[in-house]
C-alpha positions as CSV (number, residue, x, y, z in Angstrom):
1,M,-74.8,-67.8,-14.4
2,N,-72.2,-65.7,-16.3
3,D,-70.0,-63.7,-14.0
4,A,-68.0,-62.1,-16.8
5,P,-69.8,-58.7,-16.5
6,L,-68.8,-58.6,-12.9
7,L,-65.1,-59.1,-13.4
8,P,-64.2,-55.4,-14.3
9,L,-66.2,-54.2,-11.3
10,L,-64.4,-56.7,-9.0
11,Q,-61.0,-55.7,-10.4
12,R,-61.8,-52.0,-9.7
13,I,-62.9,-52.8,-6.2
14,A,-59.7,-54.8,-5.5
15,G,-57.5,-52.0,-6.9
16,A,-59.2,-49.4,-4.7
17,L,-58.7,-51.6,-1.6
18,E,-55.0,-52.1,-2.5
19,R,-54.6,-48.3,-2.7
20,L,-56.3,-47.8,0.7
21,A,-54.4,-50.5,2.4
22,P,-51.3,-49.4,4.4
23,A,-47.9,-50.4,3.0
24,P,-46.3,-53.5,4.5
25,A,-44.2,-52.9,7.5
26,G,-40.7,-51.9,6.6
27,S,-41.6,-51.0,3.0
28,D,-41.2,-47.6,1.4
29,P,-44.5,-46.3,-0.2
30,L,-42.4,-44.3,-2.6
31,D,-41.2,-47.5,-4.2
32,Q,-44.6,-47.9,-5.8
33,G,-44.1,-45.3,-8.5
34,E,-42.5,-42.1,-9.7
35,A,-45.3,-39.6,-9.0
36,F,-47.8,-39.4,-6.2
37,V,-50.7,-37.3,-4.8
38,W,-50.8,-36.6,-1.1
39,H,-54.2,-37.0,0.5
40,A,-54.2,-35.2,3.8
41,E,-57.4,-36.9,4.8
42,G,-56.2,-40.4,5.7
43,G,-52.5,-39.3,5.5
44,R,-51.6,-41.4,2.5
45,L,-49.7,-41.1,-0.8
46,E,-51.5,-42.3,-3.9
47,A,-49.3,-43.4,-6.8
48,V,-50.2,-41.8,-10.2
49,A,-50.1,-44.4,-13.0
50,K,-49.6,-41.8,-15.8
51,V,-48.6,-38.2,-15.2
52,S,-50.2,-35.6,-17.5
53,R,-47.2,-33.8,-19.1
54,V,-45.6,-32.7,-22.3
55,D,-42.0,-33.3,-23.5
56,L,-39.5,-30.7,-22.3
57,D,-38.4,-29.9,-25.8
58,L,-41.9,-28.7,-26.6
59,L,-41.9,-25.9,-24.0
60,R,-40.8,-22.8,-25.9
61,G,-40.1,-19.2,-24.9
62,I,-39.1,-20.2,-21.3
63,E,-35.5,-21.4,-22.1
64,Q,-33.8,-19.4,-19.3
65,A,-36.2,-20.6,-16.6
66,R,-36.0,-24.1,-18.0
67,D,-32.2,-24.2,-17.9
68,I,-32.0,-22.8,-14.3
69,L,-34.7,-25.2,-12.9
70,L,-33.3,-28.2,-14.8
71,E,-29.8,-27.6,-13.3
72,N,-31.2,-27.1,-9.8
73,T,-33.2,-30.3,-10.1
74,R,-30.2,-32.3,-11.4
75,R,-28.1,-31.2,-8.5
76,F,-30.8,-32.3,-6.1
77,A,-31.1,-35.7,-7.8
78,R,-27.3,-36.1,-7.4
79,R,-27.6,-35.4,-3.7
80,L,-26.0,-32.0,-4.0
81,P,-27.3,-28.7,-2.4
82,A,-30.3,-27.2,-4.3
83,N,-32.8,-24.5,-3.8
84,N,-36.6,-24.5,-3.3
85,A,-38.2,-22.7,-6.3
86,L,-41.1,-20.4,-6.9
87,L,-42.3,-20.2,-10.5
88,W,-44.5,-17.1,-10.7
89,G,-46.2,-15.2,-13.5
90,A,-49.0,-15.1,-16.0
91,R,-51.5,-18.0,-16.4
92,G,-50.9,-20.6,-19.0
93,T,-47.2,-19.8,-19.6
94,G,-45.9,-23.3,-18.8
95,K,-45.0,-23.2,-15.1
96,S,-46.5,-26.5,-14.0
97,S,-45.7,-28.1,-17.3
98,L,-42.1,-27.2,-16.8
99,V,-41.9,-28.8,-13.3
100,K,-43.5,-32.1,-14.6
101,A,-41.3,-32.2,-17.7
102,I,-38.1,-31.6,-15.8
103,H,-39.0,-34.3,-13.3
104,A,-39.5,-36.8,-16.2
105,L,-36.2,-35.9,-17.8
106,V,-34.1,-36.0,-14.6
107,N,-35.7,-39.3,-13.7
108,A,-34.8,-40.7,-17.1
109,E,-31.2,-39.5,-16.6
110,T,-30.9,-40.9,-13.1
111,A,-33.0,-44.1,-13.2
112,G,-36.1,-42.9,-11.2
113,S,-34.2,-41.1,-8.4
114,L,-36.9,-38.5,-7.8
115,A,-40.4,-39.0,-6.5
116,L,-42.7,-36.1,-7.6
117,I,-45.4,-35.5,-4.9
118,E,-48.2,-33.1,-5.5
119,I,-49.8,-31.5,-2.5
120,H,-52.9,-29.5,-3.0
121,R,-53.1,-25.9,-1.8
122,E,-55.8,-26.7,0.7
123,D,-53.7,-29.4,2.3
124,L,-50.7,-27.3,3.3
125,A,-51.6,-27.5,6.9
126,S,-50.8,-31.3,6.8
127,L,-47.2,-30.6,5.6
128,P,-45.6,-31.5,9.0
129,L,-47.3,-34.9,8.8
130,L,-46.1,-35.4,5.2
131,L,-42.5,-34.4,6.0
132,G,-42.5,-36.9,8.9
133,R,-43.4,-39.6,6.4
134,L,-40.8,-38.6,3.9
135,R,-37.9,-38.0,6.4
136,G,-37.3,-41.7,6.7
137,S,-37.2,-42.5,3.0
138,Q,-34.0,-43.1,1.1
139,R,-35.5,-41.5,-2.0
140,R,-35.3,-37.9,-3.0
141,C,-38.7,-36.2,-3.0
142,L,-39.8,-33.2,-5.0
143,L,-42.9,-31.6,-3.4
144,F,-45.0,-29.7,-5.9
145,C,-47.8,-27.3,-5.1
146,D,-49.6,-25.8,-8.1
147,D,-51.3,-22.3,-8.0
148,L,-50.0,-21.4,-4.5
149,S,-51.4,-18.2,-2.9
150,F,-52.8,-16.9,0.3
151,D,-55.5,-14.5,1.3
152,A,-55.5,-12.1,4.3
153,A,-57.1,-14.5,6.8
154,D,-55.1,-17.6,5.7
155,T,-52.6,-19.0,8.2
156,S,-51.6,-22.2,6.4
157,Y,-48.5,-20.4,5.1
158,K,-47.0,-21.1,8.5
159,S,-46.9,-24.9,7.7
160,L,-45.0,-24.0,4.5
161,K,-42.1,-22.6,6.5
162,A,-41.3,-26.1,7.7
163,V,-40.5,-27.0,4.1
164,L,-38.7,-23.7,3.2
165,E,-36.7,-23.3,6.3
166,G,-37.5,-26.1,8.7
167,G,-38.3,-26.1,12.4
168,I,-36.2,-27.6,15.1
169,E,-35.5,-30.7,13.1
170,G,-34.9,-28.8,9.9
171,R,-36.2,-29.6,6.4
172,P,-35.5,-33.3,5.5
173,E,-32.4,-33.3,3.3
174,N,-34.3,-35.6,0.8
175,V,-37.1,-33.0,0.3
176,L,-37.2,-30.0,-2.1
177,F,-40.3,-27.8,-2.7
178,Y,-41.4,-26.3,-6.0
179,A,-44.5,-24.1,-6.3
180,T,-46.2,-22.2,-9.0
181,S,-48.2,-19.0,-8.5
182,N,-49.7,-16.1,-10.4
183,R,-48.4,-13.8,-7.7
184,R,-44.8,-13.0,-7.0
185,H,-45.5,-12.4,-3.2
186,L,-48.1,-15.2,-2.9
187,M,-50.9,-12.8,-1.8
188,P,-52.9,-10.1,-3.7
189,R,-51.3,-6.8,-4.0
190,D,-54.4,-4.9,-2.8
191,L,-54.2,-6.9,0.5
192,V,-50.6,-6.0,0.9
193,D,-51.3,-2.3,0.3
194,N,-54.4,-2.4,2.6
195,E,-52.5,-4.0,5.5
196,R,-49.6,-1.6,5.1
197,G,-52.0,1.4,5.1
198,T,-54.0,0.5,8.2
199,A,-51.4,-1.1,10.5
200,I,-49.7,0.8,13.4
201,N,-46.4,-0.7,12.1
202,P,-47.0,-1.2,8.3
203,G,-43.7,-3.1,7.8
204,E,-44.4,-5.7,10.4
205,A,-48.1,-6.1,9.4
206,V,-47.2,-7.9,6.1
207,E,-43.6,-8.9,6.5
208,E,-44.4,-12.4,7.6
209,K,-46.6,-13.2,4.6
210,V,-44.9,-11.1,1.9
211,S,-41.5,-12.3,2.8
212,L,-42.6,-15.9,2.5
213,S,-41.6,-15.7,-1.2
214,D,-38.2,-14.6,-0.2
215,R,-37.6,-17.9,1.4
216,F,-37.5,-19.6,-2.0
217,G,-34.0,-19.7,-3.2
218,L,-35.1,-19.5,-6.8
219,W,-37.6,-17.0,-8.3
220,L,-38.4,-17.7,-11.9
221,G,-40.7,-15.3,-13.7
222,F,-43.0,-16.3,-16.6
223,H,-44.7,-13.8,-18.9
224,H,-47.0,-13.8,-21.9
225,C,-45.1,-14.6,-25.1
226,G,-44.8,-12.6,-28.3
227,Q,-46.1,-13.7,-31.6
228,D,-42.9,-15.3,-32.8
229,E,-42.6,-17.4,-29.7
230,Y,-46.2,-18.4,-29.9
231,L,-45.8,-19.5,-33.5
232,A,-42.6,-21.4,-32.6
233,M,-44.6,-23.3,-30.0
234,I,-47.2,-24.2,-32.6
235,D,-44.5,-25.3,-35.1
236,G,-42.9,-27.4,-32.4
237,Y,-46.1,-29.3,-31.6
238,V,-47.0,-29.8,-35.3
239,S,-43.6,-31.2,-36.0
240,F,-43.5,-33.4,-32.9
241,Y,-47.0,-34.9,-33.6
242,D,-46.6,-34.9,-37.4
243,L,-49.8,-33.0,-38.0
244,K,-50.6,-32.7,-41.7
245,I,-51.4,-29.0,-42.5
246,A,-49.9,-26.4,-44.9
247,P,-47.6,-23.9,-43.2
248,D,-49.6,-20.8,-44.4
249,E,-52.8,-22.3,-43.3
250,L,-51.3,-23.3,-39.9
251,R,-50.1,-19.7,-39.3
252,R,-53.4,-18.1,-40.3
253,R,-55.4,-20.4,-38.0
254,A,-53.0,-20.2,-35.1
255,L,-53.1,-16.4,-35.1
256,A,-56.9,-16.4,-35.4
257,W,-57.1,-18.9,-32.5
258,A,-55.0,-16.6,-30.3
259,M,-57.0,-13.6,-31.2
260,G,-60.2,-15.4,-30.3
261,R,-58.7,-16.4,-26.9
262,G,-57.6,-12.9,-26.2
263,G,-53.9,-13.6,-25.8
264,R,-50.9,-15.8,-26.6
265,S,-49.4,-18.3,-24.2
266,G,-48.2,-21.9,-24.0
267,R,-51.7,-23.0,-22.9
268,V,-53.4,-21.3,-25.8
269,A,-50.9,-22.9,-28.2
270,W,-51.6,-26.4,-26.7
271,Q,-55.4,-25.8,-26.9
272,F,-55.1,-24.9,-30.5
273,I,-53.1,-28.0,-31.2
274,Q,-55.7,-30.2,-29.5
275,D,-58.4,-28.6,-31.6
276,L,-56.4,-29.0,-34.8
277,A,-55.5,-32.6,-34.1
278,G,-59.1,-33.5,-33.4
279,E,-60.2,-31.9,-36.6
280,L,-57.6,-33.7,-38.6
281,G,-58.5,-37.0,-36.9
282,Q,-55.0,-37.5,-35.5
283,Q,-53.9,-38.7,-32.1
284,L,-51.6,-36.8,-29.7
285,D,-49.7,-39.8,-28.3
């Protein structure tokens, strides 16, 4: 009997069991990689073999935010005081891409000093458990929550305060929190106005939720880019990946793509490049 077809299946099963197994006593689970996803159910950190990200030099039109966040992250990696950061603004403008690109660059500069840990929006209530796990680690941990926001009935924002300000124990000194959001105040403006308009004390009705964003030391705004910035992004990608296309043809097609998508942004530029590379039969490695 030939067992060769079973070998890949057995290897996948063995890998899954290794990921589920608890780390050996005395070991630090953060030693298993540079990036992780927190799974609230089961209370475990899963190492990410390959992070989906782009090179920092390819992110155009957000230079001011890039420089501020990069310097803040470098300070944290050097064990100096640093601020939690809220990256807010329009969709597809490079907020989450910037966080992942900066993590990669700083880790390259400081030999893997930072562990990037993604926590999903729906798992925020488990933050106290995660902080307890990270408090004993010697490694610096950058918590990252993408697309953070709250609705009127949501109370999970209270768990976030443990990261931003800390409770009795205070925030672990080896933990920093970066979040992205389409909303500057993390909740819809119509809900803010509604609660202010119907409450006996309008200020107190929304202060706790709206002021949550005030607890981030850094606010970095992201907005839709102009045509020149959009074309600069396209040119940067084409040069980086050595895509073979005439400049005039590239410009014409890039503008037509943006018009068809109804706007210009870093995400639209990347989607155009993916389509172009596929048509040209070139890889984006």
